[in-house]
C-alpha positions in Angstrom: 34.3 -4.4 -8.3 31.8 -6.9 -10.1 29.1 -5.4 -8.0 29.7 -2.2 -8.9 29.6 -3.4 -12.7 26.3 -4.7 -12.2 25.3 -1.5 -10.3 26.6 0.5 -13.2 24.4 -1.4 -15.7 21.0 -0.2 -14.4 18.4 -0.1 -17.2 17.3 3.3 -15.7 19.1 6.4 -15.3 19.1 8.1 -11.9 16.5 10.9 -13.1 14.6 8.4 -14.5 14.1 6.9 -11.1 13.6 10.3 -9.8 10.7 10.9 -12.3 9.0 7.7 -11.5 9.0 8.4 -7.7 7.8 11.8 -8.0 5.3 10.7 -10.4 3.5 8.4 -8.0 0.3 10.1 -6.5 -2.3 8.7 -4.0 -5.4 8.2 -6.2 -9.1 7.5 -4.7 -11.1 7.9 -7.8 -10.6 4.9 -10.3 -12.1 3.6 -13.7 -14.2 0.6 -13.2 -12.2 -2.0 -14.6 -9.5 -3.9 -12.5 -5.8 -4.4 -13.4 -4.9 -8.0 -14.4 -4.2 -10.1 -11.7 -0.7 -11.1 -13.3 0.2 -7.5 -13.1 -0.4 -7.6 -9.1 1.5 -10.7 -8.6 4.3 -9.2 -10.5 4.2 -6.0 -8.2 4.2 -8.5 -5.1 7.2 -10.3 -6.6 8.9 -6.9 -7.0 7.5 -5.7 -3.4 9.5 -8.9 -1.7 12.8 -7.1 -2.6 12.2 -4.3 0.2 15.2 -4.0 2.7 14.4 -6.0 5.7 16.9 -6.8 8.2 17.9 -10.4 9.2 15.8 -11.2 6.1 12.6 -11.6 8.2 10.4 -11.2 5.4 7.6 -9.9 7.4 5.2 -8.8 5.0 2.0 -10.8 4.0 -0.1 -9.8 0.9 -3.8 -10.6 0.5 -6.0 -10.1 -2.6 -9.1 -9.1 -1.5 -12.1 -10.8 -3.7 -15.7 -9.4 -4.0 -17.0 -11.3 -0.8 -14.3 -10.2 1.3 -14.5 -6.6 -0.1 -18.4 -6.5 0.7 -17.5 -7.7 4.2 -15.0 -4.8 4.8 -17.4 -2.2 3.1 -20.1 -3.2 5.6 -17.7 -3.1 8.6 -16.7 0.3 7.4 -20.1 1.6 6.6 -21.2 0.6 10.1 -18.2 2.5 12.1 -18.9 5.6 9.7 -22.5 5.6 10.4 -22.0 5.2 14.0 -19.3 8.2 14.1 -20.9 10.6 11.6 -24.3 9.2 10.5 -26.2 7.7 8.0 -25.5 10.2 5.1 -21.8 10.3 5.6 -21.9 6.6 5.6 -23.8 6.2 2.6 -21.4 8.4 0.8 -18.4 6.5 1.9 -20.2 3.1 0.9 -20.8 4.4 -2.5 -17.0 5.5 -2.9 -15.6 2.2 -1.6 -17.6 0.0 -3.6 -16.3 2.2 -6.9 -12.7 0.9 -6.2 -11.9 -2.1 -8.5 -8.5 -3.5 -6.8 -8.0 -4.1 -3.1 -4.9 -5.8 -1.5 -4.2 -6.1 2.4 -0.7 -5.8 3.3 0.2 -7.2 6.7 3.2 -7.4 9.1 4.1 -10.5 11.3 4.1 -9.2 14.7 7.3 -9.6 16.9 7.8 -9.6 20.6 11.0 -7.6 20.3 10.3 -4.1 20.3 13.4 -3.5 17.9 12.4 -6.3 15.5 8.9 -5.1 15.7 10.2 -1.6 14.5 12.3 -3.0 11.8 9.7 -5.4 10.4 7.1 -2.4 10.0 9.6 -0.2 8.4 10.3 -2.9 6.0 6.8 -3.7 5.4 6.4 -0.1 4.6 9.3 -0.3 2.1 7.5 -3.3 0.7 4.6 -1.1 0.0 6.2 1.5 -1.8 8.0 -1.0 -4.0 4.5 -2.5 -4.6 3.1 1.1 -5.6 6.0 2.3 -7.6 5.7 -0.9 -9.8 2.2 -0.5 -10.2 2.4 3.1 -11.3 5.3 2.3 -13.9 2.8 0.0 -15.4 0.2 2.8 -15.4 -1.7 1.6 -12.4 -2.4 3.9 -9.6 -2.9 3.2 -6.0 -3.9 4.4 -2.5 -2.4 3.0 0.6 -5.1 3.5 3.3 -4.9 3.0 7.0 -8.4 4.4 8.3 -9.9 3.3 11.1 -11.5 0.3 9.8 -8.3 -1.2 9.0 -7.4 -1.0 13.2 -10.9 -2.4 14.1 -10.9 -5.8 15.6 -13.3 -7.4 13.1 -11.2 -6.0 10.3 -8.6 -9.1 9.8 -11.1 -11.6 10.7 -13.5 -10.0 8.0 -10.6 -10.3 5.7 -10.0 -14.0 6.4 -6.7 -13.4 8.2 -6.7 -15.6 11.2 -3.1 -15.3 12.2 -3.3 -13.4 15.5 0.4 -12.7 15.1 -0.1 -10.4 11.9 -1.2 -6.8 12.1 -2.6 -4.5 9.3 0.0 -2.0 7.5 -2.3 -0.7 5.0 -5.1 -1.6 2.7 -3.8 -0.6 -0.7 -6.6 0.2 -3.3 -5.7 0.0 -7.1 -6.9 0.5 -10.5 -6.6 3.2 -13.5 -6.9 6.7 -12.3 -9.8 8.9 -13.4 -7.6 11.6 -12.2 -4.2 12.3 -10.7 -3.9 15.1 -7.8 -1.5 17.4 -7.9 0.8 17.7 -4.6 4.1 19.3 -3.5 7.0 18.8 -1.1 9.2 20.8 1.2 12.3 22.0 -0.5 15.3 19.7 0.0 17.1 22.6 2.4 14.1 22.4 4.7 14.8 18.5 5.3 18.3 17.9 4.7 20.7 18.8 7.1 24.7 18.7 7.2 26.4 17.9 10.3 30.4 18.2 10.7 
């Protein structure tokens, strides 16, 4: 009964929660200033409360500084140049250099297939928690999983030398220049009742 009372004392209404969730958008155009580090620390602290089976805490968060971002940008620019040419690479290079905040999120890799799937799902939930926290503070973000994040040189470029980790996402964050519009399928298209 006490647990129910704690839940009933929630500081936000269900509609406020739904509004926060609906309002979060993936943003890739940011103002130049970077949000304060203590806000990112608070977002990571909130992210850790994602559900994770057996409390494995499979996630790791890495704040990427200027030197590391430069290494990632160079790697990505080379990959884009190889695939789409120098002009496309130059455009991508400029766009990536304009992103003020970078956070790498990895997951500990488990040899057990079921545990590995559960840990990936938990890490994805942690990323959503993080992005919702940032959104509630007026900070926009984008979860990117482009080809560079799967390249063999990516984690070493980020200073991650634990071979038991893999990248789940590179999170860009900052203050949005604009927030894109989007839509979702109707509830009736995705919710099914079975007897």
